[in-house]
C-alpha positions as a Markdown table, in Angstrom:
| # | Residue | x | y | z |
|---|---|---|---|---|
| 1 | Met | -15.1 | 21.6 | -21.8 |
| 2 | Pro | -14.5 | 23.0 | -18.1 |
| 3 | His | -11.1 | 22.6 | -16.1 |
| 4 | Glu | -12.0 | 21.2 | -12.8 |
| 5 | His | -9.1 | 21.9 | -9.9 |
| 6 | Leu | -9.0 | 19.3 | -7.8 |
| 7 | Val | -7.1 | 20.0 | -4.1 |
| 8 | Phe | -5.3 | 17.1 | -2.2 |
| 9 | His | -5.6 | 16.4 | 1.3 |
| 10 | Asn | -4.7 | 13.7 | 3.8 |
| 11 | Pro | -7.6 | 12.4 | 5.0 |
| 12 | Pro | -8.4 | 11.9 | 8.6 |
| 13 | Ser | -7.0 | 9.3 | 11.3 |
| 14 | Ala | -9.4 | 6.1 | 10.8 |
| 15 | Thr | -9.9 | 2.9 | 12.4 |
| 16 | Pro | -10.3 | -0.1 | 10.6 |
| 17 | Ala | -14.2 | -0.4 | 11.7 |
| 18 | Glu | -15.0 | 2.7 | 9.9 |
| 19 | Val | -13.0 | 1.1 | 6.6 |
| 20 | Arg | -15.8 | -2.1 | 7.3 |
| 21 | Ala | -18.6 | 0.3 | 8.0 |
| 22 | Ala | -17.9 | 2.4 | 4.8 |
| 23 | Leu | -17.3 | -0.8 | 2.5 |
| 24 | Gly | -20.7 | -2.6 | 4.0 |
| 25 | Arg | -23.2 | 0.6 | 3.8 |
| 26 | Gly | -21.5 | 0.8 | -0.1 |
| 27 | Asp | -19.9 | 4.3 | 0.5 |
| 28 | Leu | -16.4 | 3.7 | -1.6 |
| 29 | Ser | -15.2 | 7.8 | -1.5 |
| 30 | Gly | -15.6 | 7.4 | 2.6 |
| 31 | Ala | -14.2 | 3.7 | 2.4 |
| 32 | Leu | -10.8 | 4.9 | 0.3 |
| 33 | Asn | -10.6 | 7.6 | 2.5 |
| 34 | Ala | -10.7 | 6.1 | 5.5 |
| 35 | Met | -8.4 | 2.9 | 4.3 |
| 36 | Ala | -5.9 | 6.1 | 3.7 |
| 37 | Gly | -6.3 | 7.5 | 7.1 |
| 38 | Thr | -6.1 | 4.0 | 9.1 |
| 39 | Ala | -2.4 | 4.1 | 7.0 |
| 40 | Leu | -0.8 | 7.0 | 7.4 |
| 41 | Tyr | -1.3 | 8.0 | 11.0 |
| 42 | Gly | 0.1 | 4.7 | 13.4 |
| 43 | Asp | -3.0 | 5.1 | 15.6 |
| 44 | Gly | -4.2 | 1.7 | 15.6 |
| 45 | Asp | -3.0 | -2.0 | 15.9 |
| 46 | Trp | -0.7 | -2.9 | 13.0 |
| 47 | Lys | -1.5 | -6.7 | 13.4 |
| 48 | Glu | -5.0 | -5.7 | 12.9 |
| 49 | Leu | -4.4 | -3.6 | 9.8 |
| 50 | Gln | -2.7 | -6.1 | 8.5 |
| 51 | Glu | -5.2 | -8.1 | 8.2 |
| 52 | Leu | -7.5 | -5.7 | 6.9 |
| 53 | Tyr | -5.5 | -4.7 | 3.6 |
| 54 | Leu | -4.7 | -8.8 | 3.4 |
| 55 | His | -8.3 | -9.3 | 3.4 |
| 56 | Leu | -9.4 | -5.7 | 1.0 |
| 57 | Leu | -6.2 | -6.7 | -1.3 |
| 58 | Thr | -8.9 | -9.3 | -3.0 |
| 59 | His | -11.5 | -6.7 | -2.7 |
| 60 | Asp | -13.6 | -6.7 | -5.9 |
| 61 | Asp | -13.6 | -3.1 | -6.5 |
| 62 | His | -10.4 | -2.4 | -8.1 |
| 63 | Gln | -9.7 | 1.1 | -6.0 |
| 64 | Val | -10.1 | -1.0 | -3.2 |
| 65 | Ser | -7.9 | -3.7 | -3.7 |
| 66 | Ala | -5.1 | -1.4 | -5.0 |
| 67 | Leu | -5.1 | 0.9 | -2.1 |
| 68 | Gly | -5.0 | -2.1 | -0.3 |
| 69 | Ala | -1.9 | -2.4 | -2.0 |
| 70 | Thr | -0.6 | 1.0 | -1.0 |
| 71 | Cys | -1.4 | 1.0 | 2.3 |
| 72 | Arg | 0.6 | -2.1 | 3.1 |
| 73 | Gly | 3.8 | 0.2 | 1.8 |
| 74 | His | 2.5 | 2.9 | 4.5 |
| 75 | Thr | 2.2 | 0.6 | 7.2 |
| 76 | Ala | 5.5 | -0.3 | 6.6 |
| 77 | Arg | 6.6 | 2.9 | 7.1 |
| 78 | Val | 4.5 | 4.0 | 9.7 |
| 79 | Tyr | 5.0 | 0.3 | 12.0 |
| 80 | Arg | 8.0 | -0.6 | 10.9 |
| 81 | Gln | 7.2 | -4.2 | 11.1 |
| 82 | Leu | 4.9 | -6.3 | 9.8 |
| 83 | Asp | 4.3 | -10.5 | 9.3 |
| 84 | Glu | 6.6 | -9.9 | 6.4 |
| 85 | Gly | 6.2 | -13.8 | 5.2 |
| 86 | Arg | 2.8 | -13.1 | 4.4 |
| 87 | Val | 2.3 | -10.2 | 3.2 |
| 88 | Val | 5.4 | -10.5 | 0.7 |
| 89 | Ala | 3.8 | -13.8 | -0.5 |
| 90 | Ala | 0.3 | -11.9 | -0.8 |
| 91 | Leu | 1.9 | -8.9 | -2.9 |
| 92 | His | 3.8 | -11.4 | -5.3 |
| 93 | Arg | 0.8 | -12.8 | -6.3 |
| 94 | Ala | -1.2 | -9.7 | -6.5 |
| 95 | Arg | 1.4 | -8.7 | -9.1 |
| 96 | Ser | 0.1 | -11.2 | -11.5 |
| 97 | Ile | -3.3 | -9.3 | -11.6 |
| 98 | Pro | -3.4 | -6.1 | -14.4 |
| 99 | His | -4.5 | -3.3 | -12.1 |
| 100 | Leu | -2.4 | -4.5 | -8.9 |
| 101 | Ser | 1.1 | -5.1 | -10.5 |
| 102 | Gly | 2.3 | -1.5 | -10.4 |
| 103 | Thr | 1.0 | -0.8 | -6.9 |
| 104 | Ala | 2.1 | -4.6 | -5.4 |
| 105 | Asp | 5.5 | -3.6 | -7.2 |
| 106 | Asn | 5.4 | -0.4 | -5.1 |
| 107 | Ala | 4.5 | -1.8 | -1.7 |
| 108 | Leu | 7.3 | -4.2 | -2.0 |
| 109 | Gly | 9.5 | -1.7 | -2.5 |
| 110 | Asp | 8.1 | 0.4 | 0.1 |
| 111 | Ile | 8.3 | -2.6 | 2.5 |
| 112 | Glu | 11.8 | -3.4 | 1.5 |
| 113 | Val | 13.0 | 0.0 | 2.2 |
| 114 | Phe | 11.4 | 0.6 | 5.5 |
| 115 | Leu | 11.9 | -2.5 | 6.8 |
| 116 | His | 15.6 | -3.7 | 5.3 |
| 117 | Pro | 17.1 | 0.0 | 4.7 |
| 118 | Arg | 20.8 | -1.6 | 4.0 |
| 119 | Arg | 19.8 | -4.0 | 1.6 |
| 120 | Ala | 17.5 | -1.6 | -0.3 |
| 121 | Arg | 20.5 | 1.1 | -0.7 |
| 122 | Trp | 22.7 | -1.7 | -1.7 |
| 123 | Arg | 20.3 | -3.5 | -3.9 |
| 124 | Gly | 20.0 | 0.8 | -5.3 |
| 125 | Arg | 23.9 | 1.5 | -6.1 |
| 126 | Leu | 23.8 | -2.3 | -7.8 |
| 127 | Trp | 21.1 | -0.9 | -10.1 |
| 128 | Arg | 23.0 | 2.4 | -10.5 |
| 129 | Ala | 26.0 | 1.1 | -11.3 |
| 130 | Met | 24.4 | -1.9 | -13.6 |
| 131 | Arg | 22.8 | 0.4 | -15.5 |
| 132 | Ser | 25.4 | 2.5 | -17.1 |
| 133 | Trp | 26.5 | -0.7 | -19.4 |
| 134 | Thr | 22.8 | -1.4 | -20.4 |
| 135 | Trp | 23.6 | 1.0 | -22.9 |
| 136 | Ile | 26.7 | -1.4 | -24.8 |
């Protein structure tokens, strides 16, 4: 079996309209690239992206819904603002879906780190302090 070398690349900046268009024509690869492109660069409106990713969190395709959760964390990092109540509630619901549980947890962690850095630092310190007691 030959070994295939994959090369990582950041997708180009994209718009929510490009994500919708790619999904509409069934271009999964293009949709996934456009989703990452909308979240990574901060070129758009955070509210529009928030609505897009909240909608895609319930998409039928597992890759699209999982990337929708991941992009929530990227959006928190890039824009430093969210409608936190709605997004966190949606991600908490998504944690009960097997293929979304890990990415939803990661997105929740990113939201805490980027929107509440002091709270995240204290939580990390507490976890490190308590970790040594788990061996007893």
